[in-house]
N, C-alpha and C positions, 0 to 999 in steps of 0.2 A: 503495499501500501505507500503511495505517495504522501508524505505528510506536510501538514501545513500548520504554523503557528498563529494561531488566531488573534492572540494577545499575550502580554506576559502571565495573565490570569489562568488561561486554558488554553489547550492544543488539541486539535482533531486530525486523526489519519482518517482519512474516509477511503471506502474501497472504490479504485478507480481514479480516485481525485488527482488530477495534472497539475494543481496550482503549486506555484513556486512558493518557497518559506520567506515570508517577507521578515524584517530585522524587528526585534524585540529588545528591552532593556537587557535581557540575558544575553543574546547573540548579536548585538548591533555591530554594523561596520563589518569588513571584508573578515571572513572566516580563515585566516592567515594559518590557523594550526592545522585545518584540515587540506591536505595535500595529496598530490597522487605520488605514491610511492616507487621508487626505482625498483621494481620486483615484478614477478610474473602475476600476470591475471590469473583470476580463477578459471578452470577449463570453461571455454564456451564463451567466456564473458569479453567485450570488445576494449574494455580498459582495465588498469591496474586498479586495486582498489585505493579507495580514499583513505589516508593514514593519519591518525592525530598522534604524533609523539609523544613521549613520556616527559612529565616535567623534570624528572631526574632521573640518571641512570646510576646502577645497572638495570635494566628492565626484569620486573619479577613476574609480570603476566602478560598473557595476549590477550586482549578483548575482542571478539568478532561480532560486528553487529548485523543482523540479516534482515533486510528490509521486506516488506509485503509483495504482493501480487501485484505487477503494474508499475511499481516504484523503481527506484535506481539507487546507488550509492550516494550520490550526490544529494539527492533529495532528504535522504536519512541522515544527513552529517551532523546537522544542529540538535537533533534530538539525541544523536550520539554524544556529541558534547556536554549536552546537559545529565545525560544519566551516568557517564565517566568522570564528571567534575570533580569527584573525591579522590581519583585515583592519581597518584603522583608518581608512580613507577611503573605503568601498566602501558603498553603500546596497542593503541587501538585500529583495527582493520574493519572497513566498511566496503566489502565487494558488492560487486554488481552480479545478480544472480545468472545462472547457467544459460537461459534461452531470451531470445526475444519476446517482447509481450505480445501474446496473441490476441489482444484486444485493441490494439492500436498502434500509430506509427513510434512511438517512444516507450521507454521502460523496459521492465526486465521480469523473467519469473522463474522460480526455481523448478517447478513443474507444471504441466498442462493442467487446466481445468476442464478441456473440452471432452465430448466423448461421455464413455459410461464411468465417471468419476466416481461415484459410490462404490461401484465394484472393485475399482482399481486404486483407490486411495491408499491402501497399504502398500501396495507395489510402487507406486509413484514417489509416496515420501521414503520409503526403505531406499529406492533406488538413487534418489537425490541425495538422500542422507549419506550414502556411501561414498557419492562422488565428492560430496563435501567433505566429509571426513578424512579422505585420502589427502585433499587439499590443506585441510587443517595439519595433519602430521607433517607436512613438509614446510608448513611455514614456523611451527614449533620449532622443528630440527634446525632451520635457518638461524633461528636466534638463539639456538642452545638450550631452549626451555623443555622441562619435563611435561608430559602429557597431562598432569593435574594443577598446571600452571595457566589452562585454558579456561577463558571465562566465555559465556555464548549469552545474546541477547537476541530475541528475535520478535519480529511483530506479524500477526498474521499468518500467513504462509510461510514466512520467516520462523514465526514461533512455532509452527509445526515442525519444522527441521530444529528446532531448540531443544524440543520435548523429545525427539527422536535421538539426538546425539547423547542427551541427558542420560537415557535407557540402553543404547547401544554402543557408546564409544569403550574401548578395551579398559581404558584407565580413565574412571570419571573426570569430569572438569571440575574445575575450583568451584563453579557457579555457575547456573543456568538461570534465564529469566524468559518466562513465556507470556508473551503479551499480547492478548487478545487472539490467542491461537487455541489449538485442539492437540491434545497429545494423541497419535495414531499408532498404534501399535496392537496386535493380537495379543491378548491376556496370557494364551499359551507359551507366547514367544517373550515373555518379559524376563529377563534376566536376573538373577538375584544376587549376583558376585558384585564387590566393590564396595567402597565406603560409603557412608551416608552423606553425601555432597547436598549442598543447600540449593533449593530450587524454590523459587518464586514464582507464582502463577497470578497472574493479572487479568480480571476480565471485566468488561461493563456490562452490569444488569440488562442494560437496553439494546445490546448488540443484536441485529437483526442478520448479519452476515453469518458470524459465527456464533449461534444462540448459546448462552449461559448454560444450558441444561449440558453442555460437553465439559463443564468445568469438573464436577465431580466426580466423573467416571475417570477422567484425566488423572486429576490427583490421587485416586485410587491404584491406578496403574503404576504411578510413580512411587507411592508408599510401599505398594507390592516389591518395588524392586529394593528397597530398603533407602530411598532417597529422603531427604529430611525437607518437606515441601512447607510452606508458606502460601496460604491461600487466600486472594485478594479480590472481593467482587464488588465493584464500584456502583452505588446506585445512580440511576440515572444517565450513567454513561452509555454510548452506543459503541460502534465500532472504531474505537479512536482513544486518544489518550489526555489526559489532564496534566498540568504541571505538578499539582500534589502526588501524583502518582510517579512523576519523572523523578522527584525529589525522593520519594520512598525508595524508589529503584536504586538512586545514586547511593543511598544509605545502606541499602542492602549488599551492593556491591563492595563497598568499603569495608562492611563488616567481614564479608566472605575471604576479602584478598587480606584482611590483617592491616587496614588503613584506617580502620576509626578508632 
């Protein structure tokens, strides 16, 4: 999903929204910290990831931000800066998704929504998750970081991949945030190995794109795998985000990475 900050007090990420992100008191001016990195693009993506460099080194964590269906890395950059604002030794990568957006001339998607999506959802999410996981391994290795130094934050379709990675990475990430997404996994295939990594699941109560009914089954899957889940359902919020939510995510990430 392509985000737009409506004001300092609230932000919205609407399904298929193509609006640019106006400046606000939080992120006014040119986003000098978010630049294209001299590194490989994600497989299939046209551009290298947008990178937010660490405030200080050495780098202790790699944070990967996964945009939603129809968005792209640049459109997710300002929200990414907000949720990682409390992290001083993390490098942040915001990749474009694998494939061109099937609904318009711009934007990207992690997997297609066309055809028989309900019957193929598990397969499509798993296939995209495996491709993404291989890229994440390479990026961690490039930085000399262990797999448990990875942090993944995803919105909508990106949130589906974040949930998949929380369950299926060989070594669990340091933290995962699923924003307005759905945990897609067969209950019979939920792994039980690994440490109790923290996962924050945030969803709008009024979401009509991915209904709030998916939250509790997803939380149950994550908890059955031994993950430590924090659940937040936000009254009145549709398929989008609020600044208070972004601040909570920032505090969650700081605590999970030892910077709080």
